[in-house]
C-alpha positions in Angstrom: 162.5 103.2 146.8 163.2 104.3 150.3 161.9 107.7 151.5 163.9 109.5 154.1 165.2 113.0 153.5 162.0 115.0 154.0 161.3 113.2 157.2 164.8 113.9 158.4 164.8 117.5 157.6 161.3 118.0 159.0 162.3 116.2 162.2 165.3 118.6 162.7 163.1 121.6 162.1 160.5 120.3 164.6 163.1 119.7 167.2 164.6 123.2 166.8 161.4 125.1 166.1 162.5 128.1 168.1 165.3 128.8 165.6 164.8 130.5 162.3 167.7 128.8 160.6 166.8 126.1 158.0 167.9 122.5 158.2 170.6 121.5 155.7 172.1 118.1 154.8 175.1 117.6 152.6 175.7 114.5 150.4 179.1 113.7 148.8 179.4 112.5 145.2 181.9 109.7 145.8 180.5 106.6 144.1 181.3 105.8 140.5 181.1 102.8 138.3 183.4 101.5 137.0 185.6 103.0 139.6 187.9 104.6 137.0 185.2 106.2 134.9 186.3 109.8 135.7 189.7 109.4 137.3 188.8 110.6 140.8 187.2 109.7 144.1 185.4 112.8 145.3 183.5 114.8 142.6 181.7 117.4 144.8 178.6 117.7 146.9 174.9 118.0 146.8 173.4 120.1 149.5 169.7 119.9 150.4 168.2 122.7 152.4 164.7 122.9 153.8 162.7 125.8 152.5 159.0 126.8 152.7 157.1 124.1 150.9 160.0 122.0 149.8 163.8 122.0 149.2 166.6 124.0 147.7 169.1 121.6 146.0 172.6 122.9 145.4 175.3 121.1 143.5 179.0 122.2 144.0 181.4 120.2 141.9 185.0 119.6 143.0 188.0 121.3 141.4 188.6 120.0 137.9 185.0 118.6 137.7 182.3 120.1 135.5 178.8 119.3 134.3 178.9 117.0 131.2 177.6 118.9 128.3 177.9 116.2 125.6 174.1 116.1 125.1 173.6 112.4 125.8 169.9 111.9 126.0 170.2 109.1 128.6 172.1 111.3 131.0 171.1 114.5 132.9 173.0 116.9 135.1 171.3 115.6 138.2 168.8 112.7 138.7 167.0 111.7 141.9 163.8 110.1 143.2 161.1 112.4 144.6 157.6 111.6 145.9 154.8 114.1 146.6 152.2 116.0 144.7 152.1 119.3 142.8 155.9 119.2 142.3 157.3 122.3 140.8 160.8 123.3 139.9 162.1 126.9 139.9 164.7 129.4 140.8 167.5 127.8 138.6 170.9 129.4 139.3 174.3 128.3 137.9 177.8 129.6 137.6 180.1 129.0 134.7 183.8 129.0 135.1 183.9 132.0 132.7 181.4 134.0 134.9 178.7 133.7 132.3 175.2 132.4 133.1 173.9 129.1 131.9 170.6 127.4 131.7 169.1 124.4 133.5 165.6 122.9 133.3 163.5 120.2 134.9 163.5 117.2 132.6 161.2 114.6 134.3 162.0 110.9 134.6 165.2 109.4 133.3 165.1 105.8 132.2 168.8 105.0 132.7 171.2 107.1 134.6 173.8 104.4 133.8 174.8 102.3 135.6 172.6 103.4 138.6 169.3 102.8 136.9 166.1 104.8 136.6 165.0 107.9 138.5 161.7 109.7 138.5 163.1 113.3 138.4 166.0 115.0 136.8 167.5 118.3 135.8 169.2 118.9 132.5 171.8 121.4 131.3 170.4 123.2 128.3 173.4 125.4 127.5 175.8 124.9 124.6 176.6 121.4 123.6 180.1 120.1 124.1 182.9 119.8 126.7 184.3 121.4 128.6 181.1 123.1 129.7 182.7 125.3 132.4 179.7 124.6 134.7 180.9 123.9 138.1 177.8 124.6 140.2 174.1 124.9 140.0 171.0 125.1 142.3 167.3 125.0 142.1 164.1 125.0 144.3 161.6 122.1 144.2 158.3 122.7 146.0 155.1 120.7 146.4 153.0 118.8 149.0 154.4 115.9 151.0 157.8 116.0 149.4 160.3 113.3 150.2 163.5 112.4 148.6 164.1 108.7 148.0 167.0 106.3 147.3 167.5 103.6 144.7 169.6 100.5 145.6 172.7 99.9 143.4 175.4 97.5 144.2 174.6 97.5 147.9 174.4 101.4 148.0 171.3 103.4 148.6 171.8 106.1 145.9 170.1 109.5 146.5 171.6 111.6 143.7 173.4 110.9 140.4 175.3 113.6 138.6 176.7 113.4 135.0 180.1 114.9 135.1 183.2 115.6 132.9 186.5 115.2 134.7 190.1 114.3 133.7 189.0 114.2 130.1 186.4 111.5 130.8 182.6 111.5 131.3 180.4 109.4 133.5 177.7 109.4 136.2 178.8 109.6 139.8 176.5 109.1 142.8 175.8 110.3 146.3 174.5 107.8 148.8 172.6 107.8 152.0 174.3 109.1 155.1 174.2 112.8 154.4 176.0 115.0 156.9 173.9 117.7 158.7 175.5 121.2 158.4 176.6 122.9 161.6 173.4 125.1 161.7 171.3 121.9 161.5 173.3 120.2 164.3 172.5 123.3 166.4 168.8 122.8 165.7 169.1 119.2 166.6 170.9 119.9 169.9 168.3 122.5 170.8 165.6 120.0 170.0 167.2 117.2 172.0 167.6 119.6 174.9 164.0 120.4 174.8 163.0 116.8 174.7 165.3 116.1 177.7 163.8 119.0 179.7 160.2 117.8 178.9 161.1 114.2 180.1 162.7 115.5 183.3 159.6 117.7 184.0 157.4 114.7 183.4 159.5 112.5 185.8 159.3 115.2 188.5 155.5 115.5 188.2 155.2 111.7 188.5 157.4 111.7 191.6 155.3 114.4 193.2 152.1 112.4 192.4 
């Protein structure tokens, strides 16, 4: 397992410490196997935002894509690897297409988010069984000490998140891989940080020249 996201987010925040905006990275759910499992190519996004003591993780599925509610015990709404201690899940929020509320819960390790393999953390949908679920988005907070998202290698990809979806009358797991895109606010933090580093280096060179 490769650890990377927490360090990336923490680095962005450190570089732009003068800003109150949080670092945000978006991952796209574009990898499926077999390729025709759900009849599409882009199933939505998973956005990770740095919060005090951890992350907020938000899933926004694409048009026509919903959370799979068939109740398969080997599949969960979202699976991922996470290291750290004192890990706690909370603040679950979701939106059904009908406008009603639904329920999600942390469900621990998952042995087989087929075909992508095992993950040490997952979130399950605990609402009514059966498709269509009407659930097109959900989010939650995960907090703890020393948190870091990881990736699992599958077919040459470093898989960060796996979502179990219902689309085009089909169900299956789809994955988001490494290479998440920083949101504009995060790019702003990075630019501020890089500018600060550049200024510090210029000052150091000037001092060396005077000496």
